[in-house]
C-alpha positions in Angstrom: 40.1 -19.2 -20.8 37.4 -20.6 -23.1 33.7 -19.9 -23.9 32.6 -22.4 -21.2 34.3 -20.3 -18.5 32.3 -17.2 -19.7 29.1 -19.2 -19.7 29.7 -20.4 -16.2 30.4 -16.9 -15.1 27.2 -15.5 -16.6 25.2 -18.4 -15.3 26.5 -17.7 -11.8 25.6 -14.1 -12.3 22.1 -15.0 -13.4 21.6 -17.2 -10.3 23.0 -14.5 -8.0 20.6 -11.9 -9.5 17.6 -14.2 -9.3 18.4 -15.2 -5.8 18.7 -11.6 -4.7 15.4 -10.7 -6.3 13.6 -13.7 -4.9 14.9 -13.2 -1.4 14.3 -9.4 -1.5 10.7 -9.7 -2.8 9.8 -12.4 -0.2 11.3 -10.3 2.6 9.3 -7.3 1.5 6.2 -9.4 1.3 6.6 -10.8 4.8 7.8 -7.7 6.5 5.5 -5.2 4.8 3.1 -5.1 7.8 6.0 -4.3 10.2 7.4 -1.9 7.6 4.1 0.0 7.5 3.9 0.3 11.2 7.5 1.4 11.5 7.2 4.1 8.9 4.0 5.4 10.4 5.9 6.1 13.6 8.5 8.3 12.0 8.6 11.7 13.7 10.3 14.9 12.9 13.4 13.5 14.5 15.9 13.0 11.6 18.1 10.6 13.6 15.2 8.3 14.3 14.3 8.4 10.6 18.0 7.6 9.8 17.9 4.5 12.1 14.6 3.4 10.6 16.1 3.7 7.1 19.1 1.5 8.1 16.9 -1.1 9.7 14.2 -1.4 7.0 16.7 -1.4 4.1 18.7 -4.1 5.8 15.5 -6.1 6.2 14.2 -5.8 2.7 17.7 -5.9 1.1 17.1 -3.0 -1.3 17.8 0.7 -0.9 16.1 1.4 -4.2 12.8 -0.2 -2.9 13.1 1.7 0.4 13.5 5.1 -1.3 10.8 4.4 -3.8 8.4 3.4 -1.0 9.4 6.6 0.9 8.8 8.7 -2.2 5.3 7.1 -2.5 4.5 7.9 1.1 5.7 11.5 0.6 3.6 11.8 -2.6 0.6 10.4 -0.7 1.0 13.0 2.1 1.7 10.3 4.7 5.3 11.6 5.2 6.7 15.1 4.6 9.8 15.6 2.6 11.6 16.7 5.7 10.6 13.4 7.5 11.9 11.4 4.6 15.4 12.9 4.6 16.8 10.8 7.4 15.3 7.6 5.8 17.1 8.4 2.5 20.4 8.6 4.2 19.8 5.6 6.4 18.8 3.5 3.3 22.2 4.2 1.8 23.9 2.7 4.9 21.4 -0.2 5.3 22.2 -1.5 1.8 25.8 -2.3 2.9 24.4 -5.2 5.1 24.2 -7.4 2.0 27.9 -7.1 1.4 28.6 -8.1 5.0 26.5 -11.2 4.4 28.4 -12.1 1.2 31.8 -11.8 3.0 31.0 -15.2 4.4 32.9 -16.3 1.3 36.1 -15.5 3.2 35.5 -17.8 6.2 38.4 -20.2 6.7 37.1 -23.4 8.3 40.5 -25.1 8.7 40.7 -24.3 12.4 37.2 -25.6 13.4 34.7 -27.9 11.8 31.7 -25.9 13.0 32.8 -22.9 10.9 32.1 -25.0 7.8 28.4 -24.4 8.5 28.9 -20.7 7.8 30.6 -21.2 4.5 28.5 -20.5 1.4 29.3 -24.0 0.1 27.4 -25.3 3.2 24.9 -22.5 3.7 23.6 -22.7 0.1 22.4 -26.4 0.2 21.1 -26.0 3.8 19.0 -22.9 2.8 17.7 -24.7 -0.3 16.7 -27.8 1.7 14.9 -25.7 4.3 13.2 -23.7 1.6 11.9 -26.6 -0.3 10.7 -28.4 2.8 8.7 -25.3 3.9 7.2 -24.9 0.5 6.2 -28.5 0.1 4.9 -29.1 3.7 3.3 -25.9 4.8 3.7 -26.9 8.4 4.1 -23.3 9.7 2.3 -20.1 9.0 3.4 -18.3 5.8 5.5 -21.3 5.0 5.6 -20.5 1.2 6.9 -17.0 1.7 9.5 -18.0 4.3 10.5 -20.9 2.0 11.0 -18.5 -0.9 13.3 -16.4 1.3 15.4 -19.5 2.1 15.4 -20.6 -1.5 16.5 -17.1 -2.6 19.3 -17.2 -0.1 20.5 -20.6 -1.3 20.3 -19.6 -5.0 22.2 -16.3 -4.2 25.1 -18.2 -2.6 25.0 -20.9 -5.3 25.4 -18.2 -7.9 28.2 -16.6 -5.9 30.1 -19.9 -5.7 29.6 -20.5 -9.5 30.9 -17.0 -10.2 33.9 -17.3 -8.0 34.8 -20.6 -9.5 34.6 -19.2 -13.0 36.6 -16.1 -11.9 39.4 -18.3 -10.7 39.6 -20.0 -14.0 39.5 -16.7 -15.8 42.2 -15.3 -13.6 44.7 -17.9 -14.9 44.3 -16.5 -18.4 45.1 -13.0 -17.3 41.6 -11.7 -18.3 40.8 -10.4 -14.8 44.2 -8.6 -14.6 43.6 -7.0 -18.0 40.0 -6.0 -17.0 41.1 -4.1 -13.9 44.6 -3.1 -14.9 43.8 0.4 -16.0 41.5 1.3 -13.1 44.2 1.6 -10.4 45.9 4.6 -12.2 42.6 6.2 -13.3 40.1 6.6 -10.5 37.7 8.5 -12.8 37.5 5.5 -15.1 36.8 3.3 -12.1 34.1 5.7 -10.9 32.4 5.6 -14.3 32.7 1.8 -14.4 31.0 1.4 -11.1 28.2 3.9 -12.0 27.5 2.3 -15.3 27.3 -1.3 -14.0 25.1 -0.2 -11.0 22.8 1.7 -13.4 22.4 -1.3 -15.7 21.8 -3.8 -12.8 19.7 -1.3 -10.9 21.1 -2.4 -7.5 24.2 -1.3 -5.6 24.0 -4.5 -3.5 24.3 -6.7 -6.5 27.1 -4.7 -8.0 29.1 -4.8 -4.8 28.4 -8.5 -4.6 29.8 -9.0 -8.1 32.9 -7.1 -7.2 33.3 -9.3 -4.1 33.0 -12.4 -6.4 35.8 -11.0 -8.7 38.0 -10.5 -5.6 38.3 -14.3 -5.4 40.8 -14.0 -8.3 43.3 -12.4 -5.9 44.0 -9.7 -8.5 41.9 -6.8 -7.3 43.9 -4.1 -5.5 42.4 -1.5 -3.3 43.6 1.3 -5.5 41.6 -0.2 -8.4 38.3 -0.8 -6.6 37.7 2.1 -4.2 36.6 4.4 -7.0 34.4 1.7 -8.4 32.6 1.4 -5.1 32.0 5.1 -5.0 30.7 5.1 -8.6 28.2 2.4 -7.6 26.4 4.9 -5.3 25.8 7.3 -8.2 24.6 4.7 -10.7 22.1 3.2 -8.2 20.7 6.5 -7.1 20.1 7.7 -10.7 18.0 4.6 -11.3 16.1 5.3 -8.0 15.5 8.9 -9.0 14.0 7.8 -12.4 11.7 5.3 -10.7 10.6 8.0 -8.2 9.8 10.5 -10.9 7.5 8.3 -13.1 4.0 9.8 -12.8 4.8 11.3 -9.3 4.0 14.5 -7.7 6.7 17.2 -7.3 7.2 16.3 -3.6 7.8 12.7 -4.4 10.3 13.6 -7.2 12.2 15.7 -4.7 13.0 12.5 -2.7 14.9 11.1 -5.7 16.7 14.5 -6.2 17.7 14.5 -2.5 19.1 11.0 -3.0 21.2 12.1 -6.0 22.5 15.2 -4.1 23.5 13.1 -1.2 25.3 10.5 -3.3 27.1 13.2 -5.3 28.3 14.8 -2.1 29.3 11.4 -0.8 31.3 10.8 -4.0 33.2 14.1 -3.7 33.8 13.5 0.0 35.2 10.0 -0.4 37.4 10.7 -3.4 38.9 13.8 -1.8 39.2 12.0 1.5 40.9 8.9 0.1 43.4 11.1 -1.8 44.3 13.1 1.3 44.6 10.0 3.5 46.7 8.3 0.9 49.0 11.3 0.5 49.5 11.3 4.3 50.7 7.7 4.0 47.9 6.0 6.0 46.8 3.7 3.2 50.3 2.6 2.1 49.8 -0.9 3.6 46.6 -1.4 1.7 46.9 0.6 -1.5 48.7 -2.0 -3.6 47.5 -5.1 -1.8 44.9 -7.6 -3.2 41.5 -7.2 -1.5 39.0 -9.9 -0.6 35.2 -9.8 -0.2 35.6 -8.8 3.5 37.7 -5.8 2.7 35.3 -4.7 0.0 32.3 -5.1 2.4 34.1 -3.1 5.1 35.2 -0.4 2.7 31.6 0.0 1.4 30.2 0.2 5.0 32.9 2.6 6.2 32.4 4.9 3.2 28.6 5.0 3.6 28.5 5.3 7.4 31.3 8.0 7.6 29.7 10.1 4.8 26.2 9.8 6.3 27.4 11.1 9.7 29.5 13.9 8.1 26.7 15.0 5.7 23.8 14.7 8.1 23.9 18.4 9.0 23.5 19.1 5.3 20.0 17.6 5.1 18.2 21.0 5.3 20.4 22.3 2.5 19.5 19.2 0.3 15.8 19.9 1.0 16.1 23.5 -0.1 18.0 22.6 -3.2 15.5 19.9 -4.2 12.7 22.5 -4.0 14.7 24.8 -6.3 15.4 22.0 -8.8 11.9 20.6 -8.7 9.3 23.4 -8.8 5.7 23.0 -7.7 3.4 22.6 -10.7 0.8 25.4 -11.0 -2.5 24.4 -9.4 -5.3 23.8 -11.9 -8.2 26.2 -11.9 -10.3 23.6 -10.2 -8.3 21.1 -8.2 -9.5 17.5 -8.1 -11.4 17.0 -4.8 -9.9 13.7 -3.9 -6.5 14.0 -5.4 -4.6 13.1 -2.2 -6.6 9.9 -1.8 -5.9 8.9 -5.5 -2.2 9.8 -5.3 -1.9 7.3 -2.4 -2.6 4.5 -4.9 1.1 4.6 -5.7 2.5 1.9 -8.1 5.7 2.0 -5.9 3.7 0.3 -3.1 2.8 -2.7 -5.2 5.8 -4.6 -4.0 5.0 -3.8 -0.4 1.5 -5.1 0.0 0.8 -3.7 3.5 1.3 -0.2 2.2 -0.7 -0.8 -1.0 -3.6 -2.3 1.0 -3.4 0.7 3.4 -3.9 3.0 0.5 -6.9 1.0 -0.7 -8.3 1.1 2.8 -8.0 4.9 3.0 -9.6 5.4 -0.4 -12.5 3.1 0.6 -13.0 5.2 3.7 -13.1 8.3 1.5 -15.7 6.6 -0.7 -17.8 5.7 2.3 -17.7 9.3 3.6 -18.6 10.6 0.1 -21.5 8.2 -0.3 -22.9 9.0 3.2 -22.8 12.7 2.5 -24.7 12.1 -0.7 -27.4 10.1 1.1 -27.8 13.0 3.5 -28.2 15.3 0.5 -30.8 13.0 -0.9 -32.8 13.0 2.4 -32.8 16.8 2.3 -34.1 16.8 -1.3 -37.0 14.7 -0.2 -38.1 17.4 2.3 -37.4 20.3 -0.1 -36.1 19.9 -3.6 -33.4 22.3 -4.7 -31.8 22.0 -8.1 -28.3 23.2 -7.0 -28.2 20.6 -4.2 -29.2 17.9 -6.8 -26.4 19.0 -9.1 -24.0 18.9 -6.2 -25.0 15.4 -5.4 -24.5 14.3 -9.0 -21.1 15.9 -9.1 -20.1 14.0 -6.0 -21.5 10.8 -7.6 -19.1 11.3 -10.5 -16.2 11.6 -8.0 -17.4 8.3 -6.3 -17.4 6.6 -9.7 -13.9 7.8 -10.4 -12.7 6.6 -7.0 -14.3 3.2 -7.6 -12.6 2.8 -11.0 -9.2 3.8 -9.6 -9.5 1.5 -6.6 -10.6 -1.4 -8.8 -7.7 -1.0 -11.2 -5.2 -0.7 -8.4 -6.5 -3.9 -6.6 -6.2 -5.8 -9.9 -2.6 -4.6 -10.3 -1.9 -5.5 -6.7 -3.3 -9.1 -6.8 -0.3 -10.7 -8.6 2.1 -9.2 -6.0 0.4 -11.0 -3.1 1.9 -14.1 -1.6 0.5 -14.2 1.9 -3.0 -15.6 2.4 -3.7 -12.9 4.9 -3.1 -10.2 2.2 -5.3 -12.1 -0.3 -8.1 -12.2 2.3 -7.9 -8.5 2.9 -7.9 -7.8 -0.9 -11.0 -10.0 -1.3 -12.8 -8.0 1.3 -11.8 -4.8 -0.5 -13.1 -6.1 -3.8 -16.5 -6.7 -2.2 -16.5 -3.4 -0.3 -15.5 -1.4 -3.4 -18.6 -2.6 -5.3 -20.9 -2.1 -2.3 -19.8 1.5 -1.7 -20.3 2.3 -5.4 -23.8 0.9 -5.1 -24.4 3.0 -2.0 -23.7 6.1 -4.0 -26.1 4.9 -6.7 -28.9 4.6 -4.2 -28.4 8.2 -3.1 -28.8 9.2 -6.7 -31.9 7.0 -6.9 -33.5 8.9 -4.0 -32.5 12.2 -5.5 -34.2 11.3 -8.8 -37.4 10.4 -6.9 -37.3 13.8 -5.2 -36.7 15.5 -8.6 -39.7 13.6 -10.1 -41.9 14.7 -7.3 -40.9 18.3 -7.7 -41.5 18.2 -11.4 -45.0 16.7 -11.0 -45.9 18.8 -8.0 -46.2 15.8 -5.7 -45.4 16.4 -2.1 -45.5 14.6 1.2 -47.5 15.7 4.2 -45.9 16.2 7.6 -47.3 12.9 8.8 -45.7 11.1 5.8 -42.4 12.9 6.3 -42.4 12.0 10.0 -42.7 8.3 9.0 -39.9 8.7 6.5 -37.7 10.4 9.1 -38.0 7.2 11.3 -36.6 5.1 8.5 -33.9 7.7 7.7 -32.8 7.7 11.3 -32.6 3.9 11.3 -30.5 4.1 8.1 -28.2 6.7 9.8 -27.6 4.4 12.7 -26.8 1.5 10.2 -24.4 3.7 8.3 -22.7 4.7 11.6 -22.2 1.1 12.5 -21.0 0.3 9.0 -18.3 2.9 9.1 -17.3 1.8 12.6 -17.2 -1.8 11.3 -15.0 -1.1 8.3 -12.8 1.5 9.9 -11.8 -0.6 12.9 -12.7 -4.1 11.7 -15.2 -4.1 14.6 -17.0 -7.4 14.8 -19.3 -6.2 17.5 -20.5 -3.3 15.4 -20.9 -5.6 12.4 -23.2 -7.9 14.3 -25.4 -4.9 15.3 -26.1 -4.1 11.6 -28.2 -7.2 10.9 -31.0 -6.5 13.5 -31.4 -3.0 12.1 -31.5 -4.3 8.5 -34.5 -6.4 9.6 -36.0 -3.4 11.3 -35.8 -1.4 8.1 -37.5 -4.1 6.2 -40.4 -4.2 8.7 -40.6 -0.4 8.8 -41.0 -0.3 5.0 -43.9 -2.8 5.3 -45.6 -0.5 7.9 -45.0 2.6 5.7 -46.4 0.7 2.8 -49.5 -0.3 4.8 -50.1 3.2 6.0 -49.6 4.6 2.5 -52.2 2.2 1.1 -54.6 3.2 3.9 -54.2 6.8 2.9 -54.9 5.9 -0.7 -58.1 4.1 0.3 -59.2 7.2 2.2 -58.5 9.4 -0.8 -55.8 11.3 1.0 -53.1 10.3 -1.5 -53.1 10.2 -5.3 -52.6 6.9 -7.1 -50.1 8.8 -9.2 -47.8 9.2 -6.1 -47.8 5.5 -5.4 -44.8 4.8 -7.7 -42.7 7.4 -6.0 -43.4 6.0 -2.6 -42.8 2.4 -3.6 -39.5 3.2 -5.3 -38.4 5.1 -2.2 -39.0 2.1 0.0 -36.9 0.0 -2.5 -34.0 2.5 -2.2 -34.2 2.4 1.6 -34.0 -1.4 1.7 -31.1 -1.4 -0.8 -29.1 1.0 1.4 -29.6 -1.3 4.3 -28.6 -4.3 2.2 -25.4 -2.6 1.1 -24.5 -2.0 4.8 -25.3 -5.6 5.6 -22.9 -6.8 2.9 -20.1 -4.6 4.2 -20.7 -6.1 7.7 -20.8 -9.6 6.3 -17.5 -9.0 4.4 -15.9 -7.8 7.7 -17.1 -10.8 9.7 -15.9 -13.2 7.0 -12.5 -11.4 7.0 -12.3 -12.1 10.8 -13.7 -15.6 10.5 -12.6 -17.1 7.1 -14.3 -20.4 7.9 -17.6 -18.6 7.2 -16.7 -17.7 3.6 -18.5 -20.6 2.0 -21.5 -20.6 4.5 -22.1 -17.0 5.2 -25.7 -17.1 3.8 -26.6 -20.0 6.2 -25.0 -18.2 9.1 -27.0 -14.9 8.6 -30.2 -16.8 7.8 -29.8 -18.4 11.2 -29.5 -14.9 12.7 -32.7 -13.7 11.1 -34.5 -16.9 12.1 -33.9 -16.2 15.8 -31.0 -18.5 16.2 -28.7 -16.0 18.0 -29.5 -14.5 21.4 -27.4 -11.3 20.9 -29.2 -10.7 17.6 -32.6 -11.2 19.2 -31.7 -8.8 22.1 -30.4 -6.1 19.7 -33.5 -6.5 17.5 -35.9 -6.1 20.4 -34.1 -3.0 21.6 -34.1 -1.4 18.1 -37.8 -2.4 17.6 -38.8 -0.6 20.8 -36.7 2.4 19.9 -38.0 3.0 16.4 -41.5 1.3 16.2 -42.8 3.4 19.1 -42.7 6.3 16.6 -44.8 4.3 14.1 -47.3 2.6 16.4 -49.8 5.5 16.8 -53.1 4.5 15.1 -53.8 5.9 11.8 -56.7 8.3 12.5 -55.9 11.3 10.4 -59.3 11.0 8.7 -58.8 14.0 6.5 -61.2 14.6 3.7 -60.5 13.2 0.3 -58.3 15.2 -2.0 -60.3 17.9 -3.9 -57.9 20.3 -5.7 -54.4 18.7 -5.9 -54.6 15.3 -7.4 -50.9 14.8 -7.3 -50.4 15.4 -3.5 -49.2 12.2 -2.0 -50.3 13.2 1.5 -51.5 16.8 1.2 -50.5 19.5 3.7 -53.4 20.4 6.1 -55.2 23.6 5.2 -54.1 26.6 7.2 
């Protein structure tokens, strides 16, 4: 043994770790949409959740990632702790699939040439070739991400081959024998070794893979490695529990605690079970025999699957214990109104973009609802100003600003994690919509300030003026309904109905302005009220413009080819270049302008007493 053997071993380990990380991250990126849909279908049936945990963990190659994602969903209120229990147990079984893949090291191709294609020495270069071709040619959808999966697979097996080659060299020096010599007679030492290595590497799959690589020396006996395998479970779940606890709610931290309780129970069950079975003589043929990667993979799978089935009835007990260990924090005197929506922006979702984007989407819907509610408050203030209602509006605006800041920070953090162009397109839409919804809240505040200024100056609108304003308000309400439908369902038909109404609002404001000037000329409105009326028209047009921008963002999301020409496309709509636009415009024009077409004949006498009345109330 010399220093070069050690360097070769560590280099192979580095390649193995990087290949595992690259493959796992790319799998999560590509499967995150399916992962989101699968988790959303989880019911209160623990067995279905168990199967889901196995399947998804096998897919993304990481029980830690699966449990952290589950903890985030529990913290966000999407899943309950009880629904997550089966997923936790299933994730521990699903992680054994990696070991079953690595056992390809044991394939003997001497009997058939075609078996050579399944040997790592052949699979590694094939995967690398496929990966680089996909990355460089982009001839299929998501070629880069799929290519990264293949590259990660190739690097993983290349690292394994490098490690096994170095281990064979080290075994000739007796280093491997000395390393594992004491573990066979001291299961507790083996248990601590497995736990320590898994804790440092933060992956049970990687640790088992390293053990499989060391088995190539032919010097690892079953009595020396079974306790190591069991220790790996504890080391990995401690890491998971720590990650689940960082900045998480109590319910999310309980997911990590349940995982620890389950793995501790699994440890006790396996160690006692192996001792009993060995004493009965059923392991004599295997106890002192060298193991290969296949035996290690099978042992790992059997331990996990058997313990999962035996301990499954204990899940309600684990739930109760977790609630005793992790107590609910005392509620603050005034709970934050949108805490659940903010908690859904979980950092644990960043590596699973579909779930992270879903959290952003839910938060944006929350923002839209809050902004709409504030606009309704502002309309009420125009009719009758009330200071408490104004303060309620301002408090809600502060909430909207906080939601905006949180969503903006989260989307910036999410951006480096995106690999699929589809996810980048969605995030671009959310960037735009976040800014627009923040502006929508600002315009509600603008209307409220106009109402407050009128109240302070004693200015008021007559019933005729209010009726005209009601027409525009009703138009804006229809636009807001369509905007919510557009964004909630990515409804292109609803999005295209927004633009005709936006033009209607612009023309309505022109008519309201004309009527207002006529009232001024007749002396029925004070010149001092003109500024309020003009500013109100500006706020109305800006609300319509915000909704138009949300609609545009949705249409561009559906038709990316419009991204660089959206202004030309919508100019053509407003210039009469679209039959559907023209039909919708004519229908809306007939619906709303009939309420504004009555001739202005309210020839009331000029203002005598109240110079600040915009359109004075008729005398009783």
